[in-house]
N, C-alpha and C positions, 0 to 999 in steps of 0.2 A: 352557765349562769353565777357570777361572782357576788355578792353584796359585798357592797368595802362600806356600809351607812355606819359610821361612825355611833354605837350607842350610849349616853351617859343613864345609868342604873339611873334612878328614884330612890329617894331616901329610906322609902318605908314598899315595896313592891306589893301589886293589889293584885286578882284578879281581872283582868277586866275584856278580853278574848278570848279566843278560839289563837290557839297559835297557826293552823296553816297544816302541822302536817299530814302525817299517814293518822295516827295514833289518838288526831286534834279533839275525834267528838268525848270519848272516853278517858284521854286527860284533866284532871280535878286538884286542887288545893287540901282538899278536908277531905276523911275516911269517911267510912261508913256506908249504912244499902242507902237505894234507889227503890226500892220496890222489894212485897211481900213475896220472897216464894222460894216456899218449901224445897229440897233437893230430894229428888227418890234417890232411893233404896233398892241393890237388886238382892238377889238371893246367896251371894257371896259375903261371907267375911271383911272386904274386904271390899271397901268401896272409893273409887279413884274419881273426883273433878277433876277435867284436864281439857287441854288443847296439845296437838302434836306442834310446836312452839318446842324449840330446846329442851326446855328444864320440864315439859311433859315428857319428850322423848326419853329421856331419862331413865325415870320413873316408871314405865310402859317399857324399857328395854330389862329392868332390873327384874321386875315382878316374869317376863317371860323368860329371864334368863333359870330364877329361883323353876321357872314350871317345869322349863328341861330337865334341870336336874332333880326331876322328880321329889318337888317340896309343894306334896299336893295340896296346903295350908295358904299359897301363896294367888288360889286362884281370885280374880276375883270382878265386878266389874268396874270398867269403867264407862261414865259419863262421860257428853260433851259439853263444853262451857266454851260459849259464844264466844269470846271475848271482845269481841268490835258489837258485838250487842248487848254489851255490855254483863251480859248473864253473872260477871263475879261480885256484881254488888247486889247482888240479891241477897232477903233479911238469911237464908238457909246459907251461902256460899260464907258468910261475913264468923258466923255461925261454928264453922273448918276454920277458914283464916280469918283475921281481923284484915288484913294486911289487904286482901283484894286480890291476888294474883295467885295464877294457877304454878303445879298443881295443889291442889292441897287430897289427902285423906282417913279415912275413917274409920280404923280397925271395930267393928264389931266383935270381935271374938275372946273379947273384955267388959266387962261389968265390971262401974259403966266403961259405957264406948271411951276410945284413945284419939280425938284429934290427933293429926300428925302434916304440919305446914312446911315448908320450903322445901325441894329442892334436894339441898343436900340433903339436910333430914330426915328428909323421908329412904334413898338411899339406905342410909346409916341405920337408921328401928328396921326397917325390912332382912337390912345382911343383920344383925345383931337377935333381930328377931326369932330368926332360920339359921343361920349360923350360917351364913354362906357368904363366900365372895368380900370377906374382910380380915384379915389371919390371923390368928390368936399369937405368933407369939412380937411378947411388945414388942419390940422394935420392926417386924414387919407393920405391925401393927397400926404403928405411928406416919411412920413412911409413908402408907394408904391415904390415914386421915390427913397430914400433910396435904397432900395432892390434889385430894378433894374438894379440902378450904383452899388451895388457892383458884381449883375454879373459882368455888365462890367469890373471892374477890376479882377475882380477874376477871373471867367474864363478863363483867358493867362495863368496860371497858373500850370490849368486842362488841358489846347487843347495846348497849345506850350510850356509848359514847361512838364506835365506827358505823355500825348499824345503821344505825339515827340519823348521822350527818349525812353516807355517805346514801345511801339509800331512800331514809322517811322523812326526812326535811323537805321544809317550803323550797326551799332553797339550795346550789350549789355554794358553799362557802372554805376557804380553801386553807383559813386556819382551821376551824377543828376539822377537820379534815382529815392535813398531816400531819396533825395531836395525835387521832385516834390513831391512824394509818403507822405511825411513828411506834407505837402503843402494840399494837395489838403483831406487830412484824416483831416487834421487841418478845412480846411472848411466844411465838412461833418459835423461837430461836431456843426458845428458852425448854419448848416442850421435842423438839432437835434434837438438841445436844441430850435429853435425859435417856431417850428413844436410839440413843448412834448404841449404845453396847448390852441394849436391853430391851425383851419380846415387849415389854410393855412397864409403864407407865410408872410404878411403884415396885417392880422389879420384876421377876421371870414370872408372877401367880397374875393373872385376870382377875381386876378387883372395882370391887367401883370406884374407883378414883379412874379407868379405866372411862367405866359407863356414862358418869359423870362427863371428866373433861372432850373423849368419843361425842358427844350429846351437843357440844359447841366447835369444840374447834378439828374435832375429825370430817365432820360435816361442813368444815369452814373448807377445807382443801377438797374435799371430796366435789366444792360448787355446787352447793347446796341453800348458801349462804347467801343472803343479797347481790346476789351475781355477782362477787367480787376476785373470786377465784385466778385472774386472768389481773386484774390493780392491782392483789398482791403477790402475783408472782409464789402462789400456789404449790407450787413443780418445784423450785429451789430447795425444801423443807424433804427433803428426802425419806427420810424414815420416815417426821410426823404420816408424810402420802405410803408409807410401807405399813406403819402399823395403825393409819386409819384403815383401807384398805380392804385389811384380815382384818379386823371389828366388824366392820360392813357387811363379813362377807357370811355374820354367822348367820344362823335360822333362828334366833331368838332378838336380839338386832333384825332383824328385816320383819322378823312381824309386830315385833315393840314399835318402828316406825307407821306403821300403817294404824294404830291405835290410836281414833281419836283426829285422825286426817281430813279434811275437811277443805283440798288444794292438789293439785298435782293428780295423777293418775289417777283413773276409779277405783280401776283392779288394785291401786293399793289405797284408799280411806277405806278403813270399816271405821262410820265413826262413833256408832258406842259399842264396847264386848261385852259380854256377859256369857260366852263359853264358849271351850279351844274352837267349837265346829264354825265358830261365826266366821274368821278366814278365808270358807270355802265360801259359804253359801249369801253370805251377811254382805261382804266390799259393793260400793254405787258403783260396779260397771252392771251388777245383777240382782241388785234391790232394783236399779233404775231397766 
């Protein structure tokens, strides 16, 4: 269905009704809390409050990569935040992230504890805290961070733009779908050219730039976002596909994708993660 209705914006916009989209029940033009509820705190210094969206996957993959690299201090508790239920508007969550978006992290290894929000900042914080997955040499570090911030600036066009109008909007509209498809494909071409002559996004070293970009664009070309792989002709981006497949095969990435996941095959859903053994004993297929 195509909606060709002409819309004339009012002089002053007012919130009068839900728009009917997939997330209409939680969208609102104001910030702040809707209910009082403290966040749980587990046994580890790092407390993650999240959901396995692409932004959430960035952080759980990062933490699992750190643990795989022998960083014992990266042990963490991952608590499930059900965004469709409005958990992100609880008083406890808003204290950690006033923007009410997952993921959010509390580091209790310091006194006072440090709150960290925005997924890119969490990756940077953990990389600097543990000295991993971020190059030390200034030029390489800058290249890595340039691509990290590229992802932060570009992905809203993919998710909030293309993903919303292609998959979540209440009706299909040609103009926004065409507009954001064009931009998404341009971004994929940027990545394809970048990966033509090197193994990873920022050079020959796997880094937080790869983790951040893979969570969105890697999963997109692997057919996991918006059921849009065929529509976007993702197989034509051969270098991105090669890179995405190689990262997808990493053990830490496989584990990171499972944490806080509430959809898909039950054996790949680990709603909460409090110990490494949880991957073997507490996935939904075993609990159910």
